[in-house]
Every structure is written in C-alpha cells, then in structure tokens.
C-alpha positions in Angstrom: 31.6 48.5 29.7 34.8 48.1 27.8 37.8 50.2 29.1 38.3 53.6 27.8 42.0 54.1 27.7 42.2 57.7 28.2 43.2 60.2 31.1 40.6 62.6 31.4 40.5 66.0 33.1 37.2 67.9 33.9 38.0 71.5 34.4 35.2 73.0 36.7 33.7 70.3 39.1 30.4 71.9 39.5 26.9 70.5 38.3 27.9 69.7 34.8 31.7 68.7 35.7 30.3 66.3 38.3 27.7 64.8 36.0 30.5 64.2 33.5 32.7 62.7 36.0 30.1 60.4 37.5 29.1 59.3 34.0 32.5 58.7 32.6 33.3 56.4 35.5 31.5 53.6 33.9 33.8 53.8 30.8 36.7 52.7 33.1 39.1 55.4 32.0 42.8 55.3 33.3 42.2 58.3 35.4 39.5 61.1 35.9 41.2 64.4 37.2 39.3 67.5 38.2 40.5 70.9 38.3 38.7 73.7 40.4 39.6 76.4 42.8 37.0 75.0 45.1 38.8 72.6 47.4 35.5 71.6 49.0 34.2 70.5 45.6 37.2 68.5 44.7 37.0 66.9 48.2 33.4 66.0 47.7 34.2 64.5 44.1 36.9 62.3 45.6 34.7 61.1 48.5 31.9 60.2 45.9 34.6 58.2 43.9 33.7 60.2 40.7 37.3 61.6 40.3 40.7 60.0 40.9 42.5 63.1 41.9 41.6 66.9 42.3 43.8 69.8 41.5 43.6 73.6 42.1 46.2 74.1 39.4 45.7 72.8 35.9 49.5 72.2 34.9 49.9 68.6 36.1 46.6 66.9 34.8 46.7 68.7 31.5 50.2 67.6 30.7 48.8 64.0 31.1 45.3 64.3 29.6 44.2 62.8 26.4 40.6 64.3 26.8 40.0 67.7 28.7 36.1 68.5 29.3 35.9 72.3 30.1 32.8 72.9 32.2 33.1 76.7 32.9 31.1 79.8 32.0 31.9 81.0 28.5 34.1 83.9 29.3 36.2 81.7 31.8 36.7 79.2 29.0 38.5 81.8 27.0 40.5 82.8 29.9 41.4 79.1 30.7 42.5 78.3 27.4 44.6 81.4 27.0 46.2 81.2 30.4 47.0 77.4 30.1 47.4 76.7 26.2 51.0 75.7 26.9 50.3 72.9 29.4 48.0 70.8 27.0 49.4 67.5 26.0 50.0 67.3 22.1 47.1 65.6 20.6 44.6 66.4 23.4 41.1 66.6 22.3 39.1 69.3 24.3 35.3 69.7 24.5 33.1 71.9 26.5 29.4 72.5 27.7 28.9 76.1 26.7 25.5 77.2 25.5 26.5 79.6 22.9 28.9 78.9 19.9 29.2 81.2 16.9 31.5 84.0 18.2 32.7 81.9 21.0 34.1 79.3 18.6 35.9 82.0 16.6 37.5 83.5 19.7 38.7 80.1 21.0 40.1 78.8 17.8 42.4 82.0 17.6 44.0 80.7 20.9 44.5 77.0 20.0 47.8 75.3 19.0 47.8 73.3 15.8 48.3 70.0 17.8 45.0 70.2 19.8 41.6 69.7 18.7 38.6 71.5 20.4 35.3 69.8 19.4 32.7 72.1 20.7 29.6 70.3 22.2 26.5 71.3 24.1 24.7 68.8 26.4 21.2 69.7 26.6 20.7 68.6 30.1 21.2 70.1 33.6 19.2 71.0 36.8 18.0 74.3 38.3 20.6 73.8 41.2 24.4 74.3 40.8 27.3 72.5 42.4 28.8 69.0 42.3 26.7 68.0 45.2 23.7 68.1 42.8 25.4 66.1 40.1 24.3 62.7 38.9 25.0 60.4 36.0 21.3 60.3 35.7 21.2 63.9 34.4 22.5 62.8 30.9 20.1 59.9 30.5 18.1 60.1 27.3 19.1 63.9 26.9 19.9 65.6 23.8 23.6 66.4 22.7 24.7 69.1 20.1 28.1 69.0 18.4 29.0 72.0 16.3 31.8 71.0 13.9 34.2 73.5 12.5 37.0 73.4 9.9 39.6 72.8 12.3 38.3 69.5 13.6 39.5 66.1 12.5 36.9 63.6 11.8 38.2 61.1 14.3 38.2 63.7 17.2 34.4 64.3 16.3 33.7 60.5 16.3 35.4 60.1 19.7 33.3 62.7 21.3 30.0 61.3 19.7 30.9 57.8 20.9 31.5 59.0 24.3 28.4 61.1 24.7 26.4 58.1 23.4 28.0 55.7 25.9 27.2 57.8 28.8 23.6 58.1 28.2 22.7 60.7 25.5 20.1 59.3 23.4 20.3 61.8 20.4 23.5 63.4 19.0 23.2 66.2 16.3 25.8 67.9 14.3 24.8 71.3 13.4 26.5 74.5 12.3 27.5 77.1 15.2 25.2 79.6 13.7 22.2 77.2 13.6 23.0 76.2 17.1 22.5 79.6 18.5 19.4 80.3 16.5 17.9 77.1 17.7 19.1 77.3 21.4 17.8 81.0 21.3 14.3 79.4 20.9 14.4 76.2 22.7 16.5 77.2 25.9 17.1 80.8 26.2 13.5 82.0 25.5 12.0 79.6 28.0 14.3 80.9 30.5 13.3 84.5 29.8 9.6 83.6 30.1 10.1 81.8 33.3 11.9 84.7 34.7 9.4 87.2 33.5 6.4 85.1 34.8 7.9 85.0 38.2 8.6 88.9 38.2 5.0 89.6 37.0 3.6 88.7 40.3 1.8 92.0 41.6 -0.9 90.2 43.8 1.2 90.9 47.0 0.4 87.4 48.2 2.6 84.6 49.4 2.1 83.1 45.9 3.5 79.8 46.7 0.5 79.0 48.8 -1.7 79.4 45.7 0.4 77.7 42.9 -0.5 74.6 41.1 1.5 72.3 38.8 1.2 74.7 35.8 3.0 77.5 37.6 5.6 75.2 39.3 6.4 73.6 35.8 6.5 77.0 34.1 8.8 78.6 36.6 11.2 75.9 37.6 14.0 77.1 35.5 13.7 80.5 37.0 15.9 79.3 39.8 18.5 80.4 37.6 22.3 80.8 37.8 22.4 84.5 37.2 26.1 84.9 36.3 25.8 81.9 33.7 22.7 83.1 32.1 23.6 86.6 31.9 26.6 85.6 29.8 24.3 83.4 27.7 21.7 86.0 27.0 24.2 88.6 26.0 26.3 86.1 24.0 23.4 85.4 21.9 21.6 88.7 22.1 20.7 89.0 18.4 18.9 85.5 18.2 17.3 85.8 21.6 16.0 89.4 21.0 14.5 88.0 17.8 12.9 85.3 19.5 11.5 87.6 22.4 9.9 89.9 19.7 8.3 86.7 18.0 6.9 85.7 21.4 5.6 89.1 22.2 3.7 89.0 18.8 2.1 85.7 19.7 1.1 87.0 23.2 -0.3 90.2 21.4 -2.5 88.0 19.1 -3.7 86.1 22.2 -4.4 89.0 24.2 -6.5 90.5 21.2 -8.6 87.4 20.9 -9.3 87.4 24.7 -10.2 91.3 24.9 -12.3 90.8 21.7 -14.0 87.8 23.0 -13.0 86.1 19.7 -13.9 82.6 20.5 -13.0 81.2 17.0 -9.7 83.0 16.9 -8.9 81.8 20.6 -9.9 78.3 19.6 -7.6 78.4 16.5 -4.6 79.7 18.6 -5.1 77.1 21.4 -5.6 74.3 18.8 -2.5 75.2 16.9 -0.3 74.9 19.9 -1.9 71.8 21.0 -1.4 69.9 17.6 2.2 71.4 17.6 3.2 70.2 21.0 1.6 66.6 20.3 3.7 66.2 17.1 6.9 66.9 18.9 9.2 63.9 19.4 
C-alpha cells in the first residue's frame, strides 16, 4: 500500500477508534496518535501496534496532525471542539463517526476556525461490544459509509476522506444531505435498535428465555446489547425522525395483528409476501 504522508490523531480509542487505528495502519501514515483519558486503552493500543503514541491530553498531537478522527459521543464531540479549537494545526481535516448530523453539524460549524475543515462522516459498521479490545480492521470491510457535505467543506477535503475510507475497506461511499441522513438512519439504524430493545423487554414468560431461543430471536436481539449512553444521545438527537418511524412501524404491526386476529389468510399472505419480495430486492 502506498504511503499516506499524514500525521493522524484519533480522539477516543474505543471500539470505533480502535477500528480506525488498525485499519489506517496499512496506509503507512507518518504517525497514528490516540487521545483518551483511559490509560489502559492507550496501553492496549500501543501493545497491539495500532497506534504509535497515546496521549491523555490532546494539545501535542493536535498541533502535529493533518487528520483528526473524533470517535466520541455526540455531546462530547462538541465539548472537545470547543475546549481544544486553539490547538488544531492550520489546514487540519477533521472527521467523525457520529450517527446524527443535522443539528449536530450546525452546532459544530459555529465552533470551527476558518482554517480547518470538518468533513462529517458516518461509518455504518460496529459491534455490540464497546472498547478497543473488541476493535478490528475487519469491522470496516465491505461496510457502507456516509459523508454529509456542507457549505464549509472544500472539495479536496471530501475527496481525501472518501479516498481514505475506500482504502481501509468500505465498499460503498454515499454523499447525502444531513437532513436525508437523519431520516434514513432513523429507519435503517435507530428503529432496528428500538425494535430489538422492545422485543427483549417484552418477555413476560418468567422463564430463562435463553434456553428456548433459536437463530431468529438471537439475530433480532443481538443489537439489544446496547451502549446505553450513546444510544440515548442518538435517539434524543434524532427524535422527530425516530418517532415518525416508530409510528409507521406501529401501524404495520397493527395491520399484521388484525390479519391474525381476523384469521384473514389472504391479507396475511399479502403482508408476508410483500416483505419477502422487498427483502429479496435489497442489494
């Protein structure tokens, strides 16, 4: 792989930060730095060889870095930018992993200097576990990636981020507006988490349910092992879109319920066949 002549800082060496660090290593950057208050995470990153140096304070690495990838919860991203804006090297490109964009981008842009460019991104990949110990470069392989350009972005900065994510394994990179991103993610990501959580919490049998589950239950509820702090921020941050999707889902559940109650075989077949065909048509 050709050398990538950048110093890179990853802020937040958890699951996503670790996945970025291990993936970026193959691009042979000058240095990969990590910033985290968890010294054990930094120690593990160094031991694995996915970072060159770890810092508990961001001042030194930010002053040296050409690319900064912020892998923090949405509210912490804002705090980090506000507290450390003076340390960013002139010309720095920043990107993120945040799963909500519209209001988030507006708030971040108000904090930025004119000589740095924040290209907002969303890697559609992850695991149900948190922490750098669960990170792997395999997580990004053949995954989808979304860029949400805004009027502050330079074309070159967007191209650099797009080039990087393709080189580290993402197979599809889409550029869409922040508003469309939040609508789509409300359905494709947040609603499934709501459904998984609700399904697990709907158990009223009073049994050790794990002894009676098959693949269908396990597949549907895997993501219920949720990072509660992160997903609370994501749900609230996209509440209008998410509530709309929940209401649409409730309508579909009600239609299915009525078909079952009324023993309406024709309607039940129509509902099931419609879903089957739509799922088969997905790329």
